[in-house]
N, C-alpha and C positions, 0 to 999 in steps of 0.2 A: 739270152742265156737261159738254159733249161735247168731248173732246180728239181731234183728228184727227192721224194720223200721215201726213205728206205722202208718205212712201215708198210707202205702200199706195194712195194716191190717184193715183199716176202711171199714165197710160194710154199706149198706143201709138196714135198717130193717123196717118191718111193724109189729106192735103189736096191737092185739085186746084184749080187756078185758071187763068183765062184770061190769057195773056200770058207773057212770059219773065221769070223772076225772076233777078236777078243773083246771082252767087256771093258777092259782098260782103255782100248783105243776109242771105243764109242764114248766113254765117259770124258775123255780128254779132247776129242775132235768133233763131236756132234752136239747139236742143241739138246738141252736137258729133256725135252719131251719125246725124243727119238725112241721108237719101239724097235727092238731087235727080235727077229724071228729066224730060227735056224732049222733047216730041214735037209737031211742027207748031207751033202757037201756044199750047200749054198747058204748064204746069209742075206736076209732082206732087212733093210732099214726103212721103216715107214714113219710117217709123221715128222719128216725132216723139214722144219720150218726155217728157211734161209732165203737169201737172195741169190741171184745168179752167180755173183762172184764167189760167194761162200760155197756154192755147190761145185763150181769149177775147182776151187782149192781142195775140197774134199776128194773129188775125183782124181786130181793130180797126185795127191798124197797116197791114195789107195793104189793107183797105177805104179807109183814109184816103189811101193812095197811089194809089187808083183801080183796083186789081185787082178783077176779078170772081171771086168764089168760086164754083166749080162744084160741089164736094162736100167734105164732111168726114165721115170714117168713123173709128170707134173700134174 
């Protein structure tokens, strides 16, 4: 049996998407340390500290809202 410690599975992600993401969304769906940068019609979320399942959930939620994901970096 493999036991995983989620503390060690946390990664720091940077996500860039097309469109302007509202502060309310970030506050309710992203970790508190997340930094939001907006330029032109793109939003970058940096310092996203989460595990892979958290990142997948965030990506699915953004996709369901119609945002276009430009890049995801770990």
